[in-house]
N, CA, C and O atoms as a GROMACS GRO file, in nm:
protein
  584
    1MET      N    1   3.435  -0.722  -6.721
    1MET     CA    2   3.372  -0.757  -6.598
    1MET      C    3   3.233  -0.696  -6.590
    1MET      O    4   3.214  -0.578  -6.619
    2ALA      N    5   3.143  -0.774  -6.553
    2ALA     CA    6   3.006  -0.726  -6.541
    2ALA      C    7   2.982  -0.677  -6.398
    2ALA      O    8   3.017  -0.745  -6.301
    3ALA      N    9   2.923  -0.561  -6.387
    3ALA     CA   10   2.890  -0.506  -6.256
    3ALA      C   11   2.758  -0.564  -6.208
    3ALA      O   12   2.668  -0.593  -6.287
    4SER      N   13   2.749  -0.581  -6.081
    4SER     CA   14   2.626  -0.637  -6.023
    4SER      C   15   2.527  -0.525  -5.997
    4SER      O   16   2.559  -0.429  -5.926
    5ASN      N   17   2.411  -0.534  -6.052
    5ASN     CA   18   2.307  -0.434  -6.034
    5ASN      C   19   2.201  -0.480  -5.933
    5ASN      O   20   2.093  -0.421  -5.926
    6THR      N   21   2.231  -0.581  -5.858
    6THR     CA   22   2.130  -0.630  -5.763
    6THR      C   23   2.126  -0.540  -5.641
    6THR      O   24   2.229  -0.496  -5.591
    7GLN      N   25   2.007  -0.514  -5.595
    7GLN     CA   26   1.986  -0.435  -5.474
    7GLN      C   27   1.916  -0.522  -5.373
    7GLN      O   28   1.828  -0.601  -5.408
    8SER      N   29   1.953  -0.508  -5.250
    8SER     CA   30   1.889  -0.585  -5.144
    8SER      C   31   1.755  -0.522  -5.111
    8SER      O   32   1.745  -0.401  -5.091
    9SER      N   33   1.653  -0.603  -5.106
    9SER     CA   34   1.521  -0.550  -5.070
    9SER      C   35   1.495  -0.567  -4.921
    9SER      O   36   1.390  -0.525  -4.872
   10GLY      N   37   1.590  -0.627  -4.845
   10GLY     CA   38   1.574  -0.647  -4.701
   10GLY      C   39   1.637  -0.534  -4.623
   10GLY      O   40   1.687  -0.436  -4.679
   11PHE      N   41   1.634  -0.550  -4.495
   11PHE     CA   42   1.692  -0.449  -4.406
   11PHE      C   43   1.839  -0.479  -4.382
   11PHE      O   44   1.882  -0.595  -4.387
   12THR      N   45   1.916  -0.376  -4.356
   12THR     CA   46   2.057  -0.396  -4.323
   12THR      C   47   2.068  -0.454  -4.183
   12THR      O   48   1.972  -0.455  -4.106
   13LYS      N   49   2.185  -0.502  -4.153
   13LYS     CA   50   2.211  -0.558  -4.020
   13LYS      C   51   2.181  -0.453  -3.912
   13LYS      O   52   2.120  -0.484  -3.810
   14HIS      N   53   2.224  -0.331  -3.935
   14HIS     CA   54   2.203  -0.223  -3.837
   14HIS      C   55   2.055  -0.190  -3.822
   14HIS      O   56   2.008  -0.162  -3.711
   15GLU      N   57   1.984  -0.191  -3.932
   15GLU     CA   58   1.839  -0.165  -3.925
   15GLU      C   59   1.768  -0.275  -3.847
   15GLU      O   60   1.679  -0.246  -3.766
   16ARG      N   61   1.806  -0.402  -3.872
   16ARG     CA   62   1.745  -0.513  -3.797
   16ARG      C   63   1.776  -0.502  -3.648
   16ARG      O   64   1.688  -0.525  -3.565
   17GLU      N   65   1.900  -0.467  -3.615
   17GLU     CA   66   1.938  -0.450  -3.474
   17GLU      C   67   1.856  -0.339  -3.409
   17GLU      O   68   1.811  -0.352  -3.296
   18ALA      N   69   1.838  -0.229  -3.481
   18ALA     CA   70   1.760  -0.117  -3.428
   18ALA      C   71   1.614  -0.156  -3.407
   18ALA      O   72   1.554  -0.122  -3.306
   19MET      N   73   1.558  -0.230  -3.504
   19MET     CA   74   1.418  -0.274  -3.490
   19MET      C   75   1.403  -0.372  -3.374
   19MET      O   76   1.305  -0.365  -3.299
   20ASN      N   77   1.499  -0.462  -3.358
   20ASN     CA   78   1.494  -0.556  -3.246
   20ASN      C   79   1.504  -0.482  -3.112
   20ASN      O   80   1.434  -0.515  -3.017
   21ALA      N   81   1.592  -0.382  -3.107
   21ALA     CA   82   1.606  -0.303  -2.984
   21ALA      C   83   1.476  -0.231  -2.952
   21ALA      O   84   1.433  -0.227  -2.836
   22ARG      N   85   1.413  -0.174  -3.054
   22ARG     CA   86   1.286  -0.102  -3.032
   22ARG      C   87   1.176  -0.198  -2.988
   22ARG      O   88   1.095  -0.164  -2.902
   23ALA      N   89   1.172  -0.317  -3.047
   23ALA     CA   90   1.072  -0.416  -3.006
   23ALA      C   91   1.090  -0.453  -2.859
   23ALA      O   92   0.992  -0.469  -2.786
   24LYS      N   93   1.215  -0.467  -2.816
   24LYS     CA   94   1.243  -0.497  -2.674
   24LYS      C   95   1.200  -0.381  -2.586
   24LYS      O   96   1.144  -0.401  -2.478
   25GLU      N   97   1.225  -0.258  -2.631
   25GLU     CA   98   1.184  -0.140  -2.554
   25GLU      C   99   1.032  -0.136  -2.538
   25GLU      O  100   0.981  -0.110  -2.429
   26LEU      N  101   0.960  -0.162  -2.647
   26LEU     CA  102   0.814  -0.161  -2.642
   26LEU      C  103   0.761  -0.270  -2.550
   26LEU      O  104   0.666  -0.247  -2.475
   27ALA      N  105   0.821  -0.387  -2.554
   27ALA     CA  106   0.779  -0.496  -2.464
   27ALA      C  107   0.805  -0.458  -2.319
   27ALA      O  108   0.722  -0.484  -2.232
   28ALA      N  109   0.919  -0.396  -2.292
   28ALA     CA  110   0.952  -0.353  -2.155
   28ALA      C  111   0.854  -0.246  -2.108
   28ALA      O  112   0.810  -0.248  -1.993
   29GLU      N  113   0.820  -0.151  -2.197
   29GLU     CA  114   0.722  -0.047  -2.161
   29GLU      C  115   0.587  -0.109  -2.130
   29GLU      O  116   0.519  -0.066  -2.037
   30LYS      N  117   0.547  -0.208  -2.208
   30LYS     CA  118   0.419  -0.273  -2.185
   30LYS      C  119   0.419  -0.344  -2.050
   30LYS      O  120   0.321  -0.335  -1.975
   31ARG      N  121   0.530  -0.413  -2.018
   31ARG     CA  122   0.540  -0.479  -1.886
   31ARG      C  123   0.537  -0.375  -1.774
   31ARG      O  124   0.473  -0.396  -1.671
   32ALA      N  125   0.606  -0.263  -1.795
   32ALA     CA  126   0.609  -0.157  -1.694
   32ALA      C  127   0.471  -0.098  -1.673
   32ALA      O  128   0.429  -0.076  -1.560
   33ASP      N  129   0.399  -0.073  -1.782
   33ASP     CA  130   0.263  -0.020  -1.772
   33ASP      C  131   0.174  -0.116  -1.695
   33ASP      O  132   0.092  -0.074  -1.614
   34LYS      N  133   0.189  -0.246  -1.722
   34LYS     CA  134   0.110  -0.347  -1.652
   34LYS      C  135   0.146  -0.347  -1.504
   34LYS      O  136   0.058  -0.354  -1.418
   35LYS      N  137   0.276  -0.339  -1.474
   35LYS     CA  138   0.320  -0.340  -1.335
   35LYS      C  139   0.266  -0.216  -1.262
   35LYS      O  140   0.221  -0.226  -1.148
   36ARG      N  141   0.271  -0.101  -1.329
   36ARG     CA  142   0.219   0.021  -1.268
   36ARG      C  143   0.069   0.008  -1.244
   36ARG      O  144   0.019   0.046  -1.138
   37ALA      N  145  -0.003  -0.046  -1.342
   37ALA     CA  146  -0.148  -0.066  -1.327
   37ALA      C  147  -0.177  -0.164  -1.214
   37ALA      O  148  -0.273  -0.145  -1.138
   38ASP      N  149  -0.096  -0.268  -1.202
   38ASP     CA  150  -0.114  -0.364  -1.092
   38ASP      C  151  -0.092  -0.296  -0.957
   38ASP      O  152  -0.165  -0.321  -0.862
   39GLY      N  153   0.009  -0.208  -0.950
   39GLY     CA  154   0.036  -0.134  -0.826
   39GLY      C  155  -0.078  -0.041  -0.791
   39GLY      O  156  -0.119  -0.032  -0.675
   40GLU      N  157  -0.129   0.029  -0.891
   40GLU     CA  158  -0.243   0.121  -0.871
   40GLU      C  159  -0.364   0.043  -0.819
   40GLU      O  160  -0.431   0.087  -0.726
   41LYS      N  161  -0.390  -0.072  -0.878
   41LYS     CA  162  -0.503  -0.156  -0.836
   41LYS      C  163  -0.485  -0.201  -0.692
   41LYS      O  164  -0.580  -0.198  -0.613
   42ALA      N  165  -0.364  -0.244  -0.657
   42ALA     CA  166  -0.337  -0.291  -0.521
   42ALA      C  167  -0.356  -0.179  -0.418
   42ALA      O  168  -0.411  -0.201  -0.310
   43VAL      N  169  -0.311  -0.058  -0.453
   43VAL     CA  170  -0.327   0.056  -0.362
   43VAL      C  171  -0.475   0.088  -0.343
   43VAL      O  172  -0.521   0.106  -0.230
   44LEU      N  173  -0.549   0.093  -0.453
   44LEU     CA  174  -0.692   0.124  -0.442
   44LEU      C  175  -0.768   0.016  -0.365
   44LEU      O  176  -0.862   0.047  -0.293
   45GLU      N  177  -0.728  -0.110  -0.380
   45GLU     CA  178  -0.790  -0.217  -0.302
   45GLU      C  179  -0.757  -0.203  -0.153
   45GLU      O  180  -0.843  -0.225  -0.068
   46ALA      N  181  -0.634  -0.166  -0.122
   46ALA     CA  182  -0.594  -0.145   0.017
   46ALA      C  183  -0.674  -0.029   0.078
   46ALA      O  184  -0.718  -0.037   0.193
   47ILE      N  185  -0.693   0.076   0.002
   47ILE     CA  186  -0.770   0.191   0.049
   47ILE      C  187  -0.916   0.152   0.068
   47ILE      O  188  -0.979   0.190   0.167
   48GLU      N  189  -0.969   0.077  -0.027
   48GLU     CA  190  -1.109   0.034  -0.019
   48GLU      C  191  -1.135  -0.048   0.107
   48GLU      O  192  -1.245  -0.044   0.162
   49ALA      N  193  -1.036  -0.123   0.152
   49ALA     CA  194  -1.051  -0.206   0.271
   49ALA      C  195  -1.050  -0.123   0.400
   49ALA      O  196  -1.087  -0.174   0.506
   50MET      N  197  -1.010   0.002   0.392
   50MET     CA  198  -1.008   0.090   0.509
   50MET      C  199  -1.147   0.142   0.536
   50MET      O  200  -1.238   0.127   0.453
   51SER      N  201  -1.164   0.204   0.651
   51SER     CA  202  -1.294   0.264   0.683
   51SER      C  203  -1.274   0.401   0.744
   51SER      O  204  -1.164   0.440   0.783
   52GLY      N  205  -1.384   0.473   0.752
   52GLY     CA  206  -1.386   0.604   0.818
   52GLY      C  207  -1.285   0.703   0.763
   52GLY      O  208  -1.263   0.712   0.642
   53THR      N  209  -1.223   0.777   0.856
   53THR     CA  210  -1.128   0.881   0.815
   53THR      C  211  -1.003   0.823   0.751
   53THR      O  212  -0.941   0.887   0.667
   54ASP      N  213  -0.964   0.701   0.790
   54ASP     CA  214  -0.848   0.639   0.726
   54ASP      C  215  -0.869   0.633   0.575
   54ASP      O  216  -0.781   0.669   0.497
   55LYS      N  217  -0.986   0.587   0.535
   55LYS     CA  218  -1.018   0.574   0.393
   55LYS      C  219  -1.020   0.712   0.326
   55LYS      O  220  -0.964   0.730   0.218
   56THR      N  221  -1.083   0.808   0.390
   56THR     CA  222  -1.090   0.944   0.337
   56THR      C  223  -0.951   1.003   0.321
   56THR      O  224  -0.919   1.060   0.217
   57PHE      N  225  -0.868   0.990   0.425
   57PHE     CA  226  -0.731   1.044   0.419
   57PHE      C  227  -0.649   0.973   0.311
   57PHE      O  228  -0.579   1.039   0.234
   58ALA      N  229  -0.658   0.841   0.306
   58ALA     CA  230  -0.579   0.764   0.208
   58ALA      C  231  -0.616   0.801   0.065
   58ALA      O  232  -0.528   0.815  -0.020
   59LEU      N  233  -0.745   0.816   0.039
   59LEU     CA  234  -0.789   0.855  -0.096
   59LEU      C  235  -0.736   0.993  -0.134
   59LEU      O  236  -0.688   1.012  -0.245
   60LYS      N  237  -0.744   1.087  -0.042
   60LYS     CA  238  -0.698   1.222  -0.070
   60LYS      C  239  -0.547   1.225  -0.089
   60LYS      O  240  -0.496   1.292  -0.178
   61ILE      N  241  -0.475   1.152  -0.004
   61ILE     CA  242  -0.329   1.148  -0.018
   61ILE      C  243  -0.290   1.081  -0.150
   61ILE      O  244  -0.197   1.125  -0.217
   62HIS      N  245  -0.361   0.976  -0.187
   62HIS     CA  246  -0.335   0.909  -0.316
   62HIS      C  247  -0.352   1.010  -0.430
   62HIS      O  248  -0.269   1.018  -0.521
   63GLU      N  249  -0.459   1.084  -0.425
   63GLU     CA  250  -0.486   1.185  -0.528
   63GLU      C  251  -0.375   1.290  -0.530
   63GLU      O  252  -0.327   1.327  -0.637
   64LEU      N  253  -0.335   1.339  -0.412
   64LEU     CA  254  -0.233   1.444  -0.406
   64LEU      C  255  -0.097   1.393  -0.454
   64LEU      O  256  -0.029   1.462  -0.531
   65VAL      N  257  -0.058   1.275  -0.411
   65VAL     CA  258   0.073   1.222  -0.450
   65VAL      C  259   0.077   1.192  -0.599
   65VAL      O  260   0.173   1.229  -0.667
   66THR      N  261  -0.025   1.124  -0.651
   66THR     CA  262  -0.021   1.087  -0.793
   66THR      C  263  -0.032   1.207  -0.885
   66THR      O  264   0.022   1.205  -0.996
   67SER      N  265  -0.100   1.313  -0.842
   67SER     CA  266  -0.108   1.431  -0.928
   67SER      C  267   0.016   1.519  -0.914
   67SER      O  268   0.054   1.587  -1.010
   68THR      N  269   0.079   1.519  -0.798
   68THR     CA  270   0.198   1.602  -0.776
   68THR      C  271   0.323   1.536  -0.832
   68THR      O  272   0.409   1.604  -0.887
   69ALA      N  273   0.333   1.405  -0.818
   69ALA     CA  274   0.454   1.334  -0.862
   69ALA      C  275   0.414   1.209  -0.940
   69ALA      O  276   0.427   1.097  -0.890
   70PRO      N  277   0.368   1.227  -1.064
   70PRO     CA  278   0.324   1.111  -1.142
   70PRO      C  279   0.438   1.012  -1.172
   70PRO      O  280   0.413   0.899  -1.213
   71GLU      N  281   0.562   1.055  -1.151
   71GLU     CA  282   0.674   0.963  -1.172
   71GLU      C  283   0.685   0.858  -1.062
   71GLU      O  284   0.753   0.757  -1.079
   72LEU      N  285   0.619   0.883  -0.948
   72LEU     CA  286   0.618   0.782  -0.842
   72LEU      C  287   0.516   0.675  -0.876
   72LEU      O  288   0.405   0.705  -0.920
   73TRP      N  289   0.553   0.552  -0.856
   73TRP     CA  290   0.464   0.439  -0.886
   73TRP      C  291   0.391   0.396  -0.761
   73TRP      O  292   0.453   0.372  -0.657
   74PRO      N  293   0.258   0.386  -0.768
   74PRO     CA  294   0.183   0.335  -0.654
   74PRO      C  295   0.210   0.186  -0.634
   74PRO      O  296   0.225   0.111  -0.730
   75LYS      N  297   0.217   0.146  -0.510
   75LYS     CA  298   0.233   0.005  -0.475
   75LYS      C  299   0.191  -0.010  -0.329
   75LYS      O  300   0.176   0.089  -0.258
   76THR      N  301   0.172  -0.131  -0.285
   76THR     CA  302   0.147  -0.150  -0.143
   76THR      C  303   0.278  -0.187  -0.076
   76THR      O  304   0.366  -0.250  -0.136
   77TRP      N  305   0.289  -0.145   0.049
   77TRP     CA  306   0.408  -0.169   0.128
   77TRP      C  307   0.359  -0.204   0.267
   77TRP      O  308   0.300  -0.121   0.336
   78TYR      N  309   0.383  -0.326   0.309
   78TYR     CA  310   0.326  -0.377   0.434
   78TYR      C  311   0.174  -0.364   0.434
   78TYR      O  312   0.113  -0.342   0.539
   79GLY      N  313   0.115  -0.377   0.316
   79GLY     CA  314  -0.030  -0.371   0.302
   79GLY      C  315  -0.088  -0.231   0.300
   79GLY      O  316  -0.210  -0.215   0.297
   80MET      N  317  -0.004  -0.131   0.302
   80MET     CA  318  -0.048   0.009   0.303
   80MET      C  319  -0.010   0.077   0.171
   80MET      O  320   0.085   0.035   0.105
   81PRO      N  321  -0.083   0.182   0.133
   81PRO     CA  322  -0.049   0.257   0.011
   81PRO      C  323   0.090   0.320   0.022
   81PRO      O  324   0.125   0.380   0.123
   82ALA      N  325   0.167   0.304  -0.085
   82ALA     CA  326   0.302   0.362  -0.089
   82ALA      C  327   0.330   0.408  -0.231
   82ALA      O  328   0.260   0.370  -0.326
   83TYR      N  329   0.432   0.489  -0.245
   83TYR     CA  330   0.467   0.548  -0.374
   83TYR      C  331   0.618   0.540  -0.390
   83TYR      O  332   0.693   0.591  -0.306
   84ALA      N  333   0.663   0.476  -0.498
   84ALA     CA  334   0.804   0.442  -0.513
   84ALA      C  335   0.865   0.500  -0.639
   84ALA      O  336   0.797   0.532  -0.737
   85ARG      N  337   0.995   0.512  -0.633
   85ARG     CA  338   1.076   0.550  -0.750
   85ARG      C  339   1.186   0.446  -0.761
   85ARG      O  340   1.256   0.417  -0.664
   86ASP      N  341   1.202   0.392  -0.880
   86ASP     CA  342   1.304   0.289  -0.904
   86ASP      C  343   1.293   0.175  -0.804
   86ASP      O  344   1.393   0.118  -0.761
   87GLY      N  345   1.169   0.141  -0.767
   87GLY     CA  346   1.144   0.029  -0.678
   87GLY      C  347   1.160   0.060  -0.530
   87GLY      O  348   1.131  -0.025  -0.446
   88LYS      N  349   1.204   0.181  -0.496
   88LYS     CA  350   1.227   0.218  -0.356
   88LYS      C  351   1.116   0.313  -0.310
   88LYS      O  352   1.088   0.412  -0.376
   89VAL      N  353   1.055   0.281  -0.197
   89VAL     CA  354   0.945   0.362  -0.145
   89VAL      C  355   0.995   0.499  -0.103
   89VAL      O  356   1.092   0.511  -0.027
   90VAL      N  357   0.928   0.601  -0.154
   90VAL     CA  358   0.959   0.740  -0.119
   90VAL      C  359   0.867   0.785  -0.006
   90VAL      O  360   0.913   0.842   0.093
   91CYS      N  361   0.736   0.760  -0.022
   91CYS     CA  362   0.641   0.798   0.083
   91CYS      C  363   0.531   0.693   0.094
   91CYS      O  364   0.508   0.614   0.002
   92PHE      N  365   0.464   0.695   0.208
   92PHE     CA  366   0.362   0.594   0.234
   92PHE      C  367   0.258   0.648   0.331
   92PHE      O  368   0.282   0.744   0.405
   93PHE      N  369   0.142   0.585   0.328
   93PHE     CA  370   0.033   0.617   0.421
   93PHE      C  371   0.015   0.497   0.513
   93PHE      O  372   0.018   0.382   0.469
   94GLN      N  373  -0.003   0.525   0.640
   94GLN     CA  374  -0.028   0.420   0.738
   94GLN      C  375  -0.158   0.453   0.810
   94GLN      O  376  -0.170   0.557   0.875
   95SER      N  377  -0.255   0.365   0.797
   95SER     CA  378  -0.386   0.391   0.858
   95SER      C  379  -0.379   0.374   1.010
   95SER      O  380  -0.301   0.294   1.061
   96ALA      N  381  -0.462   0.447   1.079
   96ALA     CA  382  -0.470   0.434   1.225
   96ALA      C  383  -0.532   0.300   1.262
   96ALA      O  384  -0.488   0.235   1.357
   97GLY      N  385  -0.633   0.259   1.186
   97GLY     CA  386  -0.706   0.137   1.218
   97GLY      C  387  -0.622   0.011   1.213
   97GLY      O  388  -0.641  -0.079   1.295
   98LYS      N  389  -0.531   0.003   1.120
   98LYS     CA  390  -0.450  -0.119   1.105
   98LYS      C  391  -0.364  -0.144   1.228
   98LYS      O  392  -0.341  -0.259   1.266
   99PHE      N  393  -0.318  -0.038   1.290
   99PHE     CA  394  -0.227  -0.052   1.403
   99PHE      C  395  -0.290  -0.005   1.534
   99PHE      O  396  -0.222   0.013   1.635
  100ASP      N  397  -0.423   0.014   1.531
  100ASP     CA  398  -0.497   0.059   1.649
  100ASP      C  399  -0.430   0.182   1.712
  100ASP      O  400  -0.413   0.192   1.834
  101ALA      N  401  -0.394   0.276   1.623
  101ALA     CA  402  -0.325   0.398   1.666
  101ALA      C  403  -0.424   0.513   1.679
  101ALA      O  404  -0.537   0.506   1.632
  102ARG      N  405  -0.379   0.616   1.743
  102ARG     CA  406  -0.462   0.735   1.764
  102ARG      C  407  -0.478   0.817   1.637
  102ARG      O  408  -0.575   0.890   1.621
  103TYR      N  409  -0.381   0.806   1.547
  103TYR     CA  410  -0.386   0.885   1.424
  103TYR      C  411  -0.323   0.810   1.307
  103TYR      O  412  -0.241   0.720   1.326
  104ALA      N  413  -0.363   0.848   1.187
  104ALA     CA  414  -0.300   0.797   1.064
  104ALA      C  415  -0.168   0.870   1.046
  104ALA      O  416  -0.143   0.974   1.107
  105THR      N  417  -0.084   0.815   0.960
  105THR     CA  418   0.049   0.871   0.940
  105THR      C  419   0.084   0.880   0.792
  105THR      O  420   0.056   0.789   0.714
  106LEU      N  421   0.146   0.991   0.755
  106LEU     CA  422   0.210   1.004   0.625
  106LEU      C  423   0.360   1.002   0.653
  106LEU      O  424   0.411   1.086   0.727
  107GLY      N  425   0.429   0.906   0.594
  107GLY     CA  426   0.572   0.892   0.621
  107GLY      C  427   0.654   0.902   0.495
  107GLY      O  428   0.606   0.879   0.384
  108PHE      N  429   0.781   0.937   0.513
  108PHE     CA  430   0.877   0.948   0.404
  108PHE      C  431   1.001   0.867   0.439
  108PHE      O  432   1.052   0.877   0.551
  109ASN      N  433   1.048   0.788   0.345
  109ASN     CA  434   1.169   0.710   0.366
  109ASN      C  435   1.292   0.793   0.332
  109ASN      O  436   1.281   0.906   0.287
  110ASP      N  437   1.409   0.734   0.354
  110ASP     CA  438   1.532   0.808   0.331
  110ASP      C  439   1.558   0.841   0.185
  110ASP      O  440   1.646   0.921   0.154
  111THR      N  441   1.483   0.780   0.094
  111THR     CA  442   1.496   0.815  -0.048
  111THR      C  443   1.432   0.951  -0.079
  111THR      O  444   1.459   1.011  -0.183
  112ALA      N  445   1.347   0.999   0.012
  112ALA     CA  446   1.286   1.132  -0.003
  112ALA      C  447   1.391   1.237   0.028
  112ALA      O  448   1.469   1.223   0.123
  113LYS      N  449   1.393   1.340  -0.050
  113LYS     CA  450   1.494   1.445  -0.032
  113LYS      C  451   1.437   1.558   0.054
  113LYS      O  452   1.419   1.671   0.008
  114LEU      N  453   1.410   1.524   0.180
  114LEU     CA  454   1.354   1.623   0.273
  114LEU      C  455   1.459   1.682   0.366
  114LEU      O  456   1.426   1.757   0.457
  115ASP      N  457   1.585   1.647   0.344
  115ASP     CA  458   1.693   1.690   0.432
  115ASP      C  459   1.688   1.840   0.458
  115ASP      O  460   1.672   1.921   0.367
  116ASP      N  461   1.702   1.874   0.586
  116ASP     CA  462   1.698   2.015   0.627
  116ASP      C  463   1.783   2.030   0.753
  116ASP      O  464   1.733   2.014   0.864
  117GLY      N  465   1.911   2.060   0.734
  117GLY     CA  466   2.001   2.073   0.848
  117GLY      C  467   2.038   1.937   0.905
  117GLY      O  468   2.054   1.839   0.832
  118ASN      N  469   2.051   1.932   1.038
  118ASN     CA  470   2.092   1.810   1.105
  118ASN      C  471   1.976   1.721   1.148
  118ASN      O  472   1.997   1.607   1.188
  119MET      N  473   1.853   1.774   1.141
  119MET     CA  474   1.737   1.697   1.186
  119MET      C  475   1.613   1.750   1.115
  119MET      O  476   1.594   1.871   1.102
  120TRP      N  477   1.527   1.657   1.068
  120TRP     CA  478   1.404   1.695   1.000
  120TRP      C  479   1.300   1.587   1.020
  120TRP      O  480   1.334   1.471   1.042
  121PRO      N  481   1.172   1.624   1.012
  121PRO     CA  482   1.066   1.523   1.027
  121PRO      C  483   1.052   1.436   0.903
  121PRO      O  484   1.069   1.482   0.790
  122THR      N  485   1.021   1.310   0.925
  122THR     CA  486   0.996   1.218   0.814
  122THR      C  487   0.861   1.148   0.830
  122THR      O  488   0.823   1.067   0.745
  123SER      N  489   0.790   1.177   0.936
  123SER     CA  490   0.661   1.115   0.961
  123SER      C  491   0.567   1.221   1.018
  123SER      O  492   0.604   1.301   1.103
  124PHE      N  493   0.443   1.220   0.967
  124PHE     CA  494   0.347   1.322   1.006
  124PHE      C  495   0.217   1.258   1.050
  124PHE      O  496   0.158   1.180   0.975
  125ALA      N  497   0.171   1.290   1.170
  125ALA     CA  498   0.042   1.243   1.218
  125ALA      C  499  -0.067   1.320   1.145
  125ALA      O  500  -0.054   1.440   1.119
  126ILE      N  501  -0.176   1.250   1.111
  126ILE     CA  502  -0.286   1.314   1.040
  126ILE      C  503  -0.416   1.290   1.117
  126ILE      O  504  -0.458   1.176   1.137
  127VAL      N  505  -0.477   1.400   1.158
  127VAL     CA  506  -0.609   1.390   1.221
  127VAL      C  507  -0.712   1.473   1.145
  127VAL      O  508  -0.831   1.471   1.177
  128GLY      N  509  -0.665   1.545   1.044
  128GLY     CA  510  -0.752   1.624   0.958
  128GLY      C  511  -0.676   1.662   0.832
  128GLY      O  512  -0.553   1.668   0.831
  129LEU      N  513  -0.750   1.687   0.724
  129LEU     CA  514  -0.687   1.725   0.598
  129LEU      C  515  -0.757   1.848   0.539
  129LEU      O  516  -0.832   1.838   0.442
  130THR      N  517  -0.730   1.961   0.598
  130THR     CA  518  -0.782   2.086   0.544
  130THR      C  519  -0.695   2.127   0.426
  130THR      O  520  -0.599   2.058   0.392
  131GLU      N  521  -0.727   2.237   0.365
  131GLU     CA  522  -0.646   2.288   0.253
  131GLU      C  523  -0.502   2.311   0.296
  131GLU      O  524  -0.409   2.287   0.219
  132ALA      N  525  -0.482   2.356   0.419
  132ALA     CA  526  -0.345   2.382   0.468
  132ALA      C  527  -0.263   2.253   0.472
  132ALA      O  528  -0.148   2.253   0.428
  133GLU      N  529  -0.319   2.144   0.523
  133GLU     CA  530  -0.248   2.017   0.527
  133GLU      C  531  -0.226   1.962   0.387
  133GLU      O  532  -0.121   1.905   0.358
  134GLN      N  533  -0.324   1.979   0.301
  134GLN     CA  534  -0.309   1.931   0.163
  134GLN      C  535  -0.197   2.005   0.092
  134GLN      O  536  -0.120   1.945   0.018
  135LYS      N  537  -0.188   2.135   0.115
  135LYS     CA  538  -0.080   2.214   0.056
  135LYS      C  539   0.055   2.167   0.110
  135LYS      O  540   0.152   2.157   0.035
  136LEU      N  541   0.062   2.138   0.239
  136LEU     CA  542   0.186   2.089   0.299
  136LEU      C  543   0.226   1.955   0.238
  136LEU      O  544   0.343   1.932   0.209
  137ILE      N  545   0.129   1.867   0.218
  137ILE     CA  546   0.158   1.736   0.157
  137ILE      C  547   0.213   1.755   0.017
  137ILE      O  548   0.312   1.692  -0.020
  138VAL      N  549   0.150   1.841  -0.062
  138VAL     CA  550   0.199   1.868  -0.198
  138VAL      C  551   0.341   1.921  -0.193
  138VAL      O  552   0.426   1.877  -0.270
  139ASP      N  553   0.369   2.016  -0.103
  139ASP     CA  554   0.503   2.071  -0.090
  139ASP      C  555   0.604   1.964  -0.050
  139ASP      O  556   0.714   1.958  -0.105
  140LEU      N  557   0.567   1.879   0.046
  140LEU     CA  558   0.657   1.772   0.090
  140LEU      C  559   0.687   1.673  -0.022
  140LEU      O  560   0.801   1.631  -0.041
  141VAL      N  561   0.583   1.635  -0.097
  141VAL     CA  562   0.602   1.541  -0.206
  141VAL      C  563   0.691   1.603  -0.315
  141VAL      O  564   0.779   1.536  -0.369
  142ARG      N  565   0.668   1.728  -0.345
  142ARG     CA  566   0.754   1.796  -0.445
  142ARG      C  567   0.900   1.795  -0.401
  142ARG      O  568   0.990   1.764  -0.479
  143ARG      N  569   0.922   1.828  -0.273
  143ARG     CA  570   1.060   1.827  -0.221
  143ARG      C  571   1.116   1.686  -0.221
  143ARG      O  572   1.234   1.666  -0.252
  144ALA      N  573   1.034   1.589  -0.188
  144ALA     CA  574   1.080   1.451  -0.178
  144ALA      C  575   1.132   1.397  -0.311
  144ALA      O  576   1.224   1.315  -0.313
  145VAL      N  577   1.073   1.442  -0.421
  145VAL     CA  578   1.113   1.390  -0.552
  145VAL      C  579   1.204   1.484  -0.630
  145VAL      O  580   1.247   1.452  -0.740
  146ALA      N  581   1.234   1.599  -0.572
  146ALA     CA  582   1.318   1.698  -0.643
  146ALA      C  583   1.459   1.646  -0.664
  146ALA      O  584   1.543   1.716  -0.721
   0.00000   0.00000   0.00000
């Protein structure tokens, strides 16, 4: 009996499956990066449409949230800047001008982990953003995503 000395120069079934899985992962990552970039663009456009202190506050909050919790994805929510995890909004900015309100608002949805006893604030009026308020925002965002 003659032994077969032929060797396959192709990939094994398992190697092909692994390569196909990786190609799908890369395509999904590319779509996710595009979606994140689209969300970032939409948020910056929403902020650009604001005026006065609303615009100043929204820009600073955008900077604080994205640098503190880069895992949150920027998106617009009811036309306002928002930041989400797994598609669910964790926190958002609401301009005073859009709703003819006395003050802008930084709000947190129930996906934020701000629980503290039987009652805790989830919405904060903003009339100024000194270092103290900026530190509080950073602390709140850290707690919200912890």
